Kinemage of the C-alpha trace (Angstrom):
@kinemage 1
@onewidth
@group {chain A} dominant
@subgroup {mainchain}
@vectorlist {calphas} color= white
{ca unk a 1} P -0.047 0.119 -0.035
{ca unk a 2} L 0.881 3.396 -0.596
{ca unk a 3} L 0.265 7.285 -0.562
{ca unk a 4} L -0.380 9.165 -4.032
{ca unk a 5} L 0.649 12.875 -4.252
{ca unk a 6} L -0.062 15.003 -7.272
{ca unk a 7} L 1.551 18.295 -7.434
{ca unk a 8} L 0.794 21.227 -9.913
{ca unk a 9} L -0.177 18.649 -12.708
{ca unk a 10} L -0.938 20.253 -15.948
{ca unk a 11} L -1.872 18.767 -19.580
{ca unk a 12} L -2.129 20.077 -22.689
{ca unk a 13} L -2.698 18.893 -26.206
{ca unk a 14} L -1.163 21.526 -28.484
{ca unk a 15} L -2.869 24.826 -27.357
{ca unk a 16} L -5.528 23.311 -25.752
{ca unk a 17} L -5.394 22.903 -22.016
{ca unk a 18} L -7.280 19.618 -20.438
{ca unk a 19} L -5.937 19.745 -16.801
{ca unk a 20} L -5.116 22.794 -14.918
{ca unk a 21} L -2.773 22.629 -11.999
{ca unk a 22} L -4.394 19.888 -10.470
{ca unk a 23} L -3.094 19.182 -6.447
{ca unk a 24} L -4.029 16.101 -4.508
{ca unk a 25} L -2.835 14.207 -1.504
{ca unk a 26} L -4.354 10.590 -1.315
{ca unk a 27} L -3.921 8.635 1.980
{ca unk a 28} L -2.339 5.257 2.319
{ca unk a 29} L -5.546 2.712 1.544
{ca unk a 30} L -8.060 5.287 0.566
{ca unk a 31} L -10.344 4.698 -2.084
{ca unk a 32} L -10.565 8.149 -4.126
{ca unk a 33} L -13.293 8.522 -6.662
{ca unk a 34} L -12.853 11.174 -9.909
{ca unk a 35} L -16.421 12.211 -10.958
{ca unk a 36} L -17.513 14.696 -13.481
{ca unk a 37} L -19.465 14.918 -16.979
{ca unk a 38} L -17.457 13.493 -20.080
{ca unk a 39} L -14.587 15.434 -21.364
{ca unk a 40} L -14.032 16.879 -18.252
{ca unk a 41} L -10.226 15.406 -17.842
{ca unk a 42} L -10.927 12.879 -15.273
{ca unk a 43} L -9.426 9.721 -17.599
{ca unk a 44} L -6.563 11.753 -18.743
{ca unk a 45} L -5.656 12.390 -15.102
{ca unk a 46} L -5.840 8.520 -14.340
{ca unk a 47} L -4.005 7.996 -17.577
{ca unk a 48} L -1.366 10.350 -16.433
{ca unk a 49} L -0.828 8.617 -13.248
{ca unk a 50} L -0.750 5.196 -14.857
{ca unk a 51} L 2.096 6.391 -17.366
{ca unk a 52} L 0.070 6.161 -20.388
{ca unk a 53} L -0.233 9.898 -20.722
{ca unk a 54} L 2.814 12.323 -20.481
{ca unk a 55} L 2.572 15.350 -18.352
{ca unk a 56} L 3.225 19.092 -19.508
{ca unk a 57} L 3.972 20.121 -16.258
{ca unk a 58} L 3.754 18.840 -12.544
{ca unk a 59} L 4.793 15.774 -10.725
{ca unk a 60} L 3.561 12.241 -9.240
{ca unk a 61} L 4.828 10.741 -6.534
{ca unk a 62} L 3.618 6.958 -5.270
{ca unk a 63} L 4.619 6.078 -1.705
{ca unk a 64} L 6.927 9.194 -1.454
{ca unk a 65} L 8.984 8.184 -4.621
{ca unk a 66} L 8.633 10.373 -7.576
{ca unk a 67} L 7.418 8.295 -10.566
{ca unk a 68} L 6.240 10.524 -13.462
{ca unk a 69} L 9.566 9.707 -15.386
{ca unk a 70} L 9.163 6.254 -14.865
{ca unk a 71} L 7.452 3.403 -17.389
{ca unk a 72} L 3.971 2.283 -16.452
{ca unk a 73} L 5.475 -1.283 -15.443
{ca unk a 74} L 7.722 0.517 -12.826
{ca unk a 75} L 5.180 2.758 -11.085
{ca unk a 76} L 3.797 0.016 -8.825
{ca unk a 77} L 0.120 0.203 -10.597
{ca unk a 78} L -2.143 -1.816 -11.905
{ca unk a 79} L -5.131 -0.539 -14.108
{ca unk a 80} L -8.495 -2.023 -14.887
{ca unk a 81} L -10.079 -0.678 -17.950
{ca unk a 82} L -13.645 -0.336 -19.225
{ca unk a 83} L -13.350 -3.033 -21.711
{ca unk a 84} L -12.361 -6.158 -20.195
{ca unk a 85} L -9.326 -6.673 -22.607
{ca unk a 86} L -8.901 -10.579 -21.720
{ca unk a 87} L -7.074 -12.981 -24.006
{ca unk a 88} L -9.943 -14.966 -25.867
{ca unk a 89} L -7.811 -17.875 -26.452
{ca unk a 90} L -6.737 -18.110 -22.696
{ca unk a 91} L -8.866 -19.669 -20.075
{ca unk a 92} L -9.562 -17.596 -16.702
{ca unk a 93} L -6.174 -18.992 -15.034
{ca unk a 94} L -4.333 -17.999 -18.110
{ca unk a 95} L -5.757 -14.747 -18.396
{ca unk a 96} L -4.949 -14.251 -14.621
{ca unk a 97} L -1.329 -15.329 -14.452
{ca unk a 98} L -0.383 -13.818 -17.747
{ca unk a 99} L 1.307 -10.817 -16.865
{ca unk a 100} L 3.147 -12.666 -14.100
{ca unk a 101} L 4.287 -15.394 -16.537
{ca unk a 102} L 5.692 -12.464 -18.810
{ca unk a 103} L 7.482 -11.101 -15.833
{ca unk a 104} L 9.164 -14.280 -15.417
{ca unk a 105} L 7.576 -14.753 -11.941
{ca unk a 106} L 8.470 -18.210 -10.544
{ca unk a 107} L 5.416 -20.775 -11.259
{ca unk a 108} L 4.938 -21.674 -7.852
{ca unk a 109} L 4.295 -18.065 -6.897
{ca unk a 110} L 2.328 -17.454 -10.048
{ca unk a 111} L 0.039 -20.232 -8.855
{ca unk a 112} L -0.253 -18.660 -5.293
{ca unk a 113} L -1.124 -15.425 -6.523
{ca unk a 114} L -3.658 -16.444 -8.965
{ca unk a 115} L -5.346 -18.892 -6.406
{ca unk a 116} L -5.610 -16.031 -3.785
{ca unk a 117} L -7.225 -13.693 -6.380
{ca unk a 118} L -9.509 -16.366 -7.579
{ca unk a 119} L -10.608 -17.060 -3.975
{ca unk a 120} L -11.146 -13.374 -3.338
{ca unk a 121} L -13.304 -12.669 -6.483
{ca unk a 122} L -15.338 -16.191 -6.444
{ca unk a 123} L -13.551 -17.204 -9.611
{ca unk a 124} L -12.457 -20.842 -8.333
{ca unk a 125} L -15.091 -22.824 -10.125
{ca unk a 126} L -14.528 -20.772 -13.595
{ca unk a 127} L -10.820 -21.009 -13.891
{ca unk a 128} L -10.921 -23.391 -17.009
{ca unk a 129} L -13.497 -21.355 -18.736
{ca unk a 130} L -12.735 -19.303 -21.912
{ca unk a 131} L -14.080 -15.342 -21.858
{ca unk a 132} L -16.739 -16.305 -24.380
{ca unk a 133} L -18.175 -18.654 -21.658
{ca unk a 134} L -18.236 -15.819 -19.155
{ca unk a 135} L -21.081 -13.253 -18.332
{ca unk a 136} L -20.020 -9.682 -18.305
{ca unk a 137} L -19.753 -9.537 -14.315
{ca unk a 138} L -17.408 -12.552 -14.545
{ca unk a 139} L -15.342 -10.930 -17.437
{ca unk a 140} L -15.044 -7.999 -15.045
{ca unk a 141} L -13.969 -9.879 -11.902
{ca unk a 142} L -11.545 -11.629 -13.916
{ca unk a 143} L -10.181 -8.250 -15.533
{ca unk a 144} L -9.994 -7.183 -11.646
{ca unk a 145} L -8.135 -10.404 -10.738
{ca unk a 146} L -5.629 -9.598 -13.387
{ca unk a 147} L -4.999 -6.638 -11.458
{ca unk a 148} L -4.784 -8.023 -7.919
{ca unk a 149} L -2.185 -10.776 -8.978
{ca unk a 150} L 0.285 -8.117 -9.878
{ca unk a 151} L -0.054 -6.942 -5.813
{ca unk a 152} L 0.440 -3.316 -6.897
{ca unk a 153} L 0.772 -0.227 -4.636
{ca unk a 154} L -2.341 1.524 -6.321
{ca unk a 155} L -5.128 0.356 -8.198
{ca unk a 156} L -6.468 2.579 -10.987
{ca unk a 157} L -10.059 1.535 -12.224
{ca unk a 158} L -11.452 3.512 -15.533
{ca unk a 159} L -15.121 3.239 -15.694
{ca unk a 160} L -14.907 -0.534 -15.027
{ca unk a 161} L -18.710 -0.926 -14.801
{ca unk a 162} L -20.116 0.970 -17.881
{ca unk a 163} L -20.488 -1.945 -19.920
{ca unk a 164} L -22.593 -3.843 -17.181
{ca unk a 165} L -26.448 -3.754 -17.240
{ca unk a 166} L -28.148 -2.071 -14.292
{ca unk a 167} L -28.770 -4.850 -11.947
{ca unk a 168} L -25.231 -6.114 -12.386
{ca unk a 169} L -23.617 -2.581 -11.869
{ca unk a 170} L -25.065 -2.714 -8.307
{ca unk a 171} L -24.001 -5.995 -7.655
{ca unk a 172} L -20.541 -5.091 -8.908
{ca unk a 173} L -20.366 -2.024 -6.726
{ca unk a 174} L -20.952 -4.001 -3.656
{ca unk a 175} L -18.340 -6.623 -4.884
{ca unk a 176} L -15.620 -3.636 -5.351
{ca unk a 177} L -16.617 -2.111 -1.951
{ca unk a 178} L -15.913 -5.606 -0.297
{ca unk a 179} L -12.669 -6.024 -1.996
{ca unk a 180} L -11.342 -2.636 -0.837
{ca unk a 181} L -12.404 -3.356 2.599
{ca unk a 182} L -10.584 -6.697 2.091
{ca unk a 183} L -7.444 -5.643 0.366
{ca unk a 184} L -7.079 -1.984 1.970
{ca unk a 185} L -5.223 -1.055 -1.177
{ca unk a 186} L -5.029 2.544 -2.228
{ca unk a 187} L -7.528 3.023 -5.242
{ca unk a 188} L -8.126 5.737 -7.777
{ca unk a 189} L -11.757 5.129 -9.462
{ca unk a 190} L -12.977 7.242 -12.228
{ca unk a 191} L -16.473 7.451 -13.359
{ca unk a 192} L -19.328 9.766 -14.728
{ca unk a 193} L -22.019 7.937 -12.427
{ca unk a 194} L -22.415 10.061 -9.069
{ca unk a 195} L -24.337 7.058 -7.518
{ca unk a 196} L -20.902 4.911 -7.961
{ca unk a 197} L -18.874 7.833 -6.681
{ca unk a 198} L -21.459 8.171 -3.491
{ca unk a 199} L -21.684 4.695 -2.853
{ca unk a 200} L -17.778 3.696 -3.210
{ca unk a 201} L -15.595 6.743 -2.296
{ca unk a 202} L -14.054 7.715 1.002
{ca unk a 203} L -13.624 11.125 -0.793
{ca unk a 204} L -14.918 12.504 -3.953
{ca unk a 205} L -13.056 14.954 -6.589
{ca unk a 206} L -15.484 16.400 -8.622
{ca unk a 207} L -13.966 17.576 -12.068
{ca unk a 208} L -15.291 20.447 -14.333
{ca unk a 209} L -13.493 21.333 -17.326
{ca unk a 210} L -9.889 20.238 -16.363
{ca unk a 211} L -10.393 21.833 -13.002
{ca unk a 212} L -11.288 20.520 -9.618
{ca unk a 213} L -14.250 22.021 -8.098
{ca unk a 214} L -14.380 20.279 -4.887
{ca unk a 215} L -12.782 17.708 -2.724
{ca unk a 216} L -14.698 15.850 0.127
{ca unk a 217} L -16.323 13.042 1.495
{ca unk a 218} L -19.693 11.794 0.011
{ca unk a 219} L -21.804 13.701 2.770
{ca unk a 220} L -19.707 16.677 2.739
{ca unk a 221} L -20.526 17.156 -1.008
{ca unk a 222} L -23.976 16.098 -0.525
{ca unk a 223} L -24.702 18.506 2.687
{ca unk a 224} L -22.334 21.372 1.469
{ca unk a 225} L -21.576 21.612 -2.133
{ca unk a 226} L -19.327 24.686 -2.854
{ca unk a 227} L -21.403 25.546 -5.810
{ca unk a 228} L -24.411 24.982 -8.189
{ca unk a 229} L -22.269 22.785 -10.272
{ca unk a 230} L -21.396 20.298 -7.481
{ca unk a 231} L -24.770 20.717 -5.904
{ca unk a 232} L -26.433 19.479 -9.077
{ca unk a 233} L -24.191 16.799 -10.011
{ca unk a 234} L -24.172 14.989 -6.540
{ca unk a 235} L -27.561 13.594 -5.720
{ca unk a 236} L -30.369 11.672 -7.716
{ca unk a 237} L -32.694 13.287 -8.713
{ca unk a 238} L -30.541 16.148 -9.212
{ca unk a 239} L -31.141 19.289 -6.736
{ca unk a 240} L -33.996 21.816 -7.790
{ca unk a 241} L -32.633 25.411 -8.305
{ca unk a 242} L -35.227 27.984 -8.143
{ca unk a 243} L -34.594 31.907 -9.028
{ca unk a 244} L -35.219 33.876 -5.741
{ca unk a 245} L -34.642 37.167 -4.096
{ca unk a 246} L -33.145 38.042 -0.856
{ca unk a 247} L -34.950 40.725 1.101
{ca unk a 248} L -33.615 41.654 4.655
{ca unk a 249} L -32.269 38.274 5.461
{ca unk a 250} L -35.121 36.424 4.029
{ca unk a 251} L -35.266 34.312 0.654
{ca unk a 252} L -38.506 34.865 -1.160
{ca unk a 253} L -39.786 33.249 -4.159
{ca unk a 254} L -41.887 36.015 -5.546
{ca unk a 255} L -43.541 37.364 -2.439
{ca unk a 256} L -43.452 34.195 -0.475
{ca unk a 257} L -40.806 33.791 2.370
{ca unk a 258} L -39.052 30.281 1.961
{ca unk a 259} L -36.106 30.468 4.391
{ca unk a 260} L -33.591 32.833 6.197
{ca unk a 261} L -30.027 33.720 5.059
{ca unk a 262} L -27.122 35.629 5.369
{ca unk a 263} L -26.898 36.663 1.862
{ca unk a 264} L -26.780 40.349 0.731
{ca unk a 265} L -29.972 41.853 -0.957
{ca unk a 266} L -30.500 40.932 -4.664
{ca unk a 267} L -30.876 37.919 -6.943
{ca unk a 268} L -29.933 34.420 -5.583
{ca unk a 269} L -30.351 30.720 -6.765
{ca unk a 270} L -32.507 28.699 -3.957
{ca unk a 271} L -31.177 24.896 -4.075
{ca unk a 272} L -33.398 22.273 -2.485
{ca unk a 273} L -33.041 18.481 -2.974
{ca unk a 274} L -36.048 16.557 -4.237
{ca unk a 275} L -35.701 14.195 -1.136
{ca unk a 276} L -35.968 17.301 1.194
{ca unk a 277} L -39.412 18.510 -0.054
{ca unk a 278} L -42.621 17.454 1.724
{ca unk a 279} L -46.288 18.011 1.151
{ca unk a 280} L -47.672 20.901 3.236
{ca unk a 281} L -50.726 22.729 3.475
{ca unk a 282} L -49.218 25.971 3.827
{ca unk a 283} L -45.657 25.322 2.271
{ca unk a 284} L -44.215 28.209 -0.068
{ca unk a 285} L -44.080 25.896 -3.347
{ca unk a 286} L -47.638 26.071 -4.845
{ca unk a 287} L -48.304 24.838 -8.231
{ca unk a 288} L -49.724 22.297 -10.712
{ca unk a 289} L -48.572 18.781 -11.248
{ca unk a 290} L -47.275 18.275 -14.753
{ca unk a 291} L -45.833 14.488 -14.567
{ca unk a 292} L -46.187 11.999 -11.628
{ca unk a 293} L -43.913 8.906 -11.575
{ca unk a 294} L -44.965 6.032 -9.424
{ca unk a 295} L -42.077 3.478 -8.806
{ca unk a 296} L -43.490 1.419 -6.075
{ca unk a 297} L -41.908 2.510 -2.719
{ca unk a 298} L -41.104 5.955 -4.003
{ca unk a 299} L -42.519 8.372 -6.521
{ca unk a 300} L -41.448 11.405 -8.293
{ca unk a 301} L -43.753 14.441 -8.560
{ca unk a 302} L -43.057 17.190 -11.149
{ca unk a 303} L -44.477 20.486 -10.162
{ca unk a 304} L -44.727 23.658 -12.269
{ca unk a 305} L -45.008 26.647 -9.904
{ca unk a 306} L -46.979 29.573 -10.092
{ca unk a 307} L -44.207 31.788 -11.513
{ca unk a 308} L -43.572 28.978 -13.947
{ca unk a 309} L -40.447 27.682 -12.669
{ca unk a 310} L -40.512 23.657 -12.128
{ca unk a 311} L -39.125 21.401 -9.179
{ca unk a 312} L -39.088 17.733 -8.755
{ca unk a 313} L -39.974 16.401 -5.322
{ca unk a 314} L -39.228 12.743 -4.168
{ca unk a 315} L -41.990 11.549 -2.249
{ca unk a 316} L -43.257 8.062 -0.558
{ca unk a 317} L -45.272 5.574 -2.801
{ca unk a 318} L -48.267 6.122 -0.662
{ca unk a 319} L -49.651 9.114 -2.363
{ca unk a 320} L -50.934 9.523 -5.777
{ca unk a 321} L -51.303 12.655 -8.037
{ca unk a 322} L -52.664 13.311 -11.753
{ca unk a 323} L -51.607 15.865 -14.041
{ca unk a 324} L -53.410 19.403 -13.339
{ca unk a 325} L -53.561 18.579 -9.648
{ca unk a 326} L -52.850 21.413 -7.230
{ca unk a 327} L -50.199 20.904 -4.906
{ca unk a 328} L -48.239 22.537 -2.332
{ca unk a 329} L -44.840 21.686 -0.812
{ca unk a 330} L -42.587 22.745 2.058
{ca unk a 331} L -38.845 22.517 2.927
{ca unk a 332} L -37.352 22.697 6.370
{ca unk a 333} L -34.660 25.567 6.778
{ca unk a 334} L -31.812 23.555 7.090
{ca unk a 335} L -32.346 22.045 3.703
{ca unk a 336} L -32.193 25.162 2.006
{ca unk a 337} L -28.877 25.860 -0.018
{ca unk a 338} L -28.538 29.402 -1.353
{ca unk a 339} L -25.974 30.304 -3.893
{ca unk a 340} L -25.229 33.889 -4.957
{ca unk a 341} L -24.991 35.566 -8.310
{ca unk a 342} L -21.801 34.034 -9.051
{ca unk a 343} L -23.366 30.372 -8.246
{ca unk a 344} L -21.200 29.926 -5.245
{ca unk a 345} L -22.498 28.851 -1.916
{ca unk a 346} L -23.435 31.266 0.691
{ca unk a 347} L -21.947 30.006 3.832
{ca unk a 348} L -24.570 30.380 6.468
């Protein structure tokens, strides 16, 4: 296991800057998730850690040793890609042990490492199967096992679950979490799926256009987003944003008071997560139902307010609404997020 340090990392392709002065310290045994929309630079950053992309500036250290000048094989890393990249003519055992055999590791040690990895990942009964005889989840476990047998200092995962169906993604998320709890290796995981980020990460790094918007634990980003980008990216369904005004310490929607704030008088954005809204006879949000989605144990209510702004509420599955129904919603003070005209969070 080892720490990972990124200092002043920059990456440019010609005149286009894709990573802007990235600094990050990853603790020994920590699982860090890079998250952000497509094209934000998270996979490029991972590839630079792996040595698959060169740095334009900065340095990378693993376990206190600078490695950005070293080839990938000498960095003490193992990478799991989005595609399984298994050898179709080799069985599971052959795929797991290939890199070790190529590195001329003694056969006895290869067998020990392969058997240990297969036991950890539940592959012992599949060792003689070829990749075409495996399900998507089984192939992904083999790909992860191939990284485990190398016994790296740092594991790198580049959207490893994106090719799986929804149910299998949930299952593999749990398996990856168990794997980290068992191995306690330092891991860096890239995804555009904020649900994966929230469930897997010790800390999340939110990227936007090659810059880090915020670093923190999942709950820190959920409860105290620094700006509207982070607030809207973390959480599902996404946070509601409403244009409002502050008058003498009170956030008002039209002329209706919603919550107190320390923001100066003027225009603000009011952010409220769908799960924090509740039906209320005297709530400040009044409008008509445009869409109602019933999902069994929960439901999503899409409301068009009287000022034509829209919002979504996440309710339990006991109530039912039809399009056109009049509805009123309320929210508690502590669940209101206020953002200034620069879209930065107002610290209360």
